[in-house]
C-alpha positions in Angstrom: 0.1 0.0 -0.1 1.4 3.3 -0.9 0.8 5.9 2.0 1.1 8.8 -0.5 -2.0 7.7 -2.5 -4.4 10.3 -3.3 -7.7 11.4 -1.8 -9.5 8.5 -3.9 -7.8 5.9 -1.8 -8.5 7.9 1.5 -12.3 8.1 0.5 -12.4 4.4 0.0 -10.7 3.6 3.1 -12.5 4.1 6.6 -10.7 4.6 9.8 -11.2 1.4 11.9 -11.3 3.8 15.2 -13.9 6.5 14.2 -15.5 4.6 11.1 -15.4 7.6 9.0 -13.4 8.2 6.0 -9.5 8.5 6.4 -8.3 12.3 6.0 -4.8 12.1 7.2 -3.4 8.4 7.0 -1.3 7.1 9.7 0.8 3.8 9.8 1.3 2.0 13.1 4.8 0.4 13.3 6.1 -1.9 13.6 2.8 -3.9 12.5 2.2 -1.5 9.5 -1.4 -1.3 10.0 -2.6 1.8 8.1 -6.4 2.2 8.3 -6.4 4.8 10.6 -6.7 8.3 10.9 -3.8 10.3 12.5 -5.6 12.0 15.1 -7.6 8.8 16.0 -4.6 6.5 16.1 -2.7 9.2 18.3 -5.9 9.4 20.6 -6.0 5.9 20.8 -2.4 5.4 21.8 -2.6 8.0 24.7 -4.9 5.6 26.4 -3.4 2.2 25.4 -0.4 0.9 23.7 -1.4 -1.7 21.5 -2.4 -1.6 18.0 -6.4 -1.6 17.4 -5.9 -4.2 15.0 -3.4 -6.3 16.9 -5.3 -6.6 20.3 -5.4 -10.5 20.1 -1.5 -10.5 19.6 -1.1 -7.4 21.8 1.3 -5.8 19.4 3.0 -2.7 21.1 3.1 0.4 18.9 6.4 2.0 19.2 6.0 4.7 16.5 3.2 6.3 14.1 4.3 7.4 10.8 2.3 10.2 9.1 2.4 13.2 6.9 3.7 11.4 3.9 5.3 13.2 1.0 6.8 9.8 -0.4 7.1 6.5 0.9 10.3 7.3 2.4 9.6 11.0 3.4 7.2 11.1 6.5 7.0 12.5 10.0 7.4 10.0 13.0 5.4 10.2 16.4 7.7 8.3 18.8 5.3 6.4 21.3 7.2 6.8 24.7 5.7 5.7 28.0 6.6 8.0 30.9 5.9 5.3 33.3 7.6 2.2 32.2 5.3 -0.4 34.1 2.0 1.1 33.2 0.3 0.6 29.8 -2.1 3.6 30.6 0.7 6.1 31.2 0.8 9.5 29.0 2.9 9.4 26.0 5.6 12.0 25.2 5.8 13.6 21.9 8.5 13.0 19.1 12.2 13.8 19.7 12.4 14.4 15.9 9.4 15.6 13.9 10.6 14.3 10.7 12.9 11.4 9.7 16.3 12.5 9.6 15.0 15.9 10.4 16.4 18.9 12.1 16.0 19.5 16.1 13.4 22.0 16.7 15.0 25.0 18.3 13.0 27.8 19.8 12.6 30.8 17.4 13.8 34.1 18.4 10.8 36.0 19.9 9.3 38.9 18.0 7.0 41.8 18.9 3.8 39.8 17.4 4.5 36.8 19.8 5.0 39.3 22.8 1.6 40.6 21.9 0.1 37.1 21.7 1.7 35.8 25.2 -0.2 39.1 26.6 -3.5 37.6 25.2 -2.9 34.2 26.9 -1.6 35.8 30.0 -4.6 37.8 30.7 -7.1 35.4 29.3 -8.3 37.6 26.4 -11.0 36.2 24.0 -11.5 37.9 20.7 -14.8 39.2 20.0 -17.0 37.4 17.7 -17.6 38.8 14.2 -20.8 37.7 12.4 -20.8 35.8 9.2 -21.9 38.2 6.3 -20.8 39.6 3.1 -19.7 42.9 4.6 -17.2 41.4 7.3 -16.2 38.6 5.0 -16.4 36.2 8.0 -17.7 32.7 7.4 -18.1 29.7 9.3 -15.8 26.8 8.6 -16.1 22.9 8.8 -14.2 20.0 9.1 -15.2 18.8 5.6 -14.0 22.3 4.3 -10.7 22.0 5.8 -10.2 18.5 4.7 -11.0 19.2 1.2 -9.0 22.6 0.9 -5.2 22.8 0.8 -5.7 26.6 1.0 -7.5 26.5 4.3 -5.0 24.0 5.6 -2.0 26.3 4.5 -4.0 29.1 6.2 -4.3 27.1 9.5 -0.7 26.1 9.6 0.5 29.5 9.2 -1.4 30.8 12.4 -0.8 27.6 14.3 3.1 27.8 13.5 3.3 31.3 15.0 0.8 30.9 17.8 2.8 27.7 19.1 5.6 29.9 19.6 3.8 31.6 22.4 4.5 28.6 24.7 8.1 28.5 25.4 7.8 25.0 27.1 7.1 23.3 23.6 10.9 23.9 22.8 12.4 22.5 25.7 14.4 19.3 26.1 11.9 16.6 25.2 13.2 14.2 27.7 12.0 16.7 30.4 8.4 15.9 31.2 7.9 18.2 33.9 4.3 19.0 34.3 3.5 22.9 33.8 0.5 24.9 34.7 -2.8 23.3 33.6 -1.5 19.9 33.1 0.7 20.3 29.8 3.7 18.6 29.8 7.4 20.1 28.7 7.6 16.9 26.5 5.3 18.3 24.0 6.9 19.2 20.7 5.7 22.2 18.4 6.2 20.2 15.2 4.1 17.4 16.0 1.3 19.8 17.5 1.2 21.7 14.3 0.1 18.6 12.4 -2.0 17.5 15.4 -4.0 20.6 15.4 -4.5 20.5 11.5 -5.9 16.9 11.9 -8.2 18.1 14.5 -9.7 20.8 12.4 -10.1 18.1 9.3 -12.0 15.9 11.7 -13.7 17.8 14.8 -15.9 20.9 14.8 -14.5 23.5 17.1 -17.9 24.8 17.8 -19.2 21.4 19.2 -20.6 21.6 22.6 -19.1 18.4 23.6 -15.7 20.0 24.0 -13.9 17.3 22.1 -11.4 19.3 20.4 -10.5 21.1 23.7 -10.1 17.5 25.2 -7.7 16.4 22.5 -5.6 19.6 23.0 -5.4 20.2 26.7 -2.8 17.6 27.5 -0.3 19.6 25.5 -1.3 23.1 26.1 -3.2 22.7 29.3 -7.2 23.3 29.5 -7.0 27.1 29.8 -4.6 27.4 27.1 -6.2 24.9 24.9 -9.6 26.5 25.2 -8.2 30.0 24.3 -6.0 28.7 21.5 -9.0 27.1 19.8 -11.2 30.1 20.2 -8.4 32.3 18.4 -7.9 29.6 15.8 -11.7 29.5 14.9 -11.5 33.3 14.9 -8.7 33.4 12.4 -10.0 30.5 10.0 -13.4 32.3 9.9 -11.7 35.6 9.0 -11.3 36.8 5.3 -7.6 37.8 6.2 -4.8 35.8 4.7 -1.9 37.5 6.3 -1.3 37.4 10.0 -0.2 41.1 10.2 -3.8 42.0 8.9 -5.5 39.9 11.3 -3.5 41.2 14.2 -4.5 44.9 13.3 -8.2 43.9 12.9 -8.9 41.7 15.8 -10.5 43.0 18.9 -10.4 42.4 22.5 -12.0 43.8 25.7 -8.9 45.7 26.1 -6.1 47.1 23.8 -3.1 45.0 23.5 -0.1 47.1 24.8 2.9 47.8 22.9 5.1 45.0 23.9 8.3 45.5 26.2 11.2 43.3 26.2 10.5 42.4 29.9 7.2 40.6 28.8 7.6 36.8 29.3 5.3 33.8 29.6 
C-alpha cells in the first residue's frame, strides 16, 4: 500500500477507530497497519499501547508514521511511556519531528509573539464577528478544511506562529515536568502543528461536547487549549490571509499594549 496515495484511496478507506473516511493517514509501526486517521490513532495510543488491529497479539506500537510526502519522506510520532510499567501512562511526543529531520529549536521572539503572550496571560478572548458579506467572515467546518489545501495552509500559518507563544514546547523533550494546567514539557511544536490541523479536519471546533479541547489540553493545558481553539476559529473564519492584517483588526475587551522586552510567558 502506498501511503502517499491520493484522496481517492483515502475516501475508499475508513478509519477502523472512528469509522469515517480517512483524511490524514497514519501507519502503526512495527505492525504496519494503515487504516487509521492520524488523530484517531494518536488519541488511541494516549490511552493504551497496543495497535487497535493487533489486540489479540497485543502488539505494542512504538511509532506512528504520518504526513507522507513520499514512501520514504514522512514524520514520525515516537510513542514513549513516561511510566515504564503502566500501559495507561501518558505518552511523550516525538524527539524528531521528521525522519532525519532537524532538531526543533525555539525561534527568536518577535513583537507579534509578545503581543500574543499578553493575550494568553490575561485570558483575552477575541470578539466574535458575524458571518456576512460585509465582514467577509464565514463559518468553517471540518469537511471544508479536509478538502481545501488553501485552508490547511492558512491554518498552518497561524498555528505555527501561535505555538511560539508557549516556550515550554521548545524545551528538551526528555524533560516531562508538568506545567500549569497539566501540559508537559515533552510536547513538541512540530508534532502539534500537524496534530491541530488533523483536529480541524475531523472535529468541529464549535461542538458543545468540547472534544477538540479535550484532545489539545494534554499538550497545552485546559485554559490555554480553550483560548487557543477560540482564537484559531476566529482566524479561520476571517477573510484575512496575512497574520499582520488579522493582528491589526482582531479586537479584545482591552487594547493590547505595545510589547516591552520584559514581557515573558
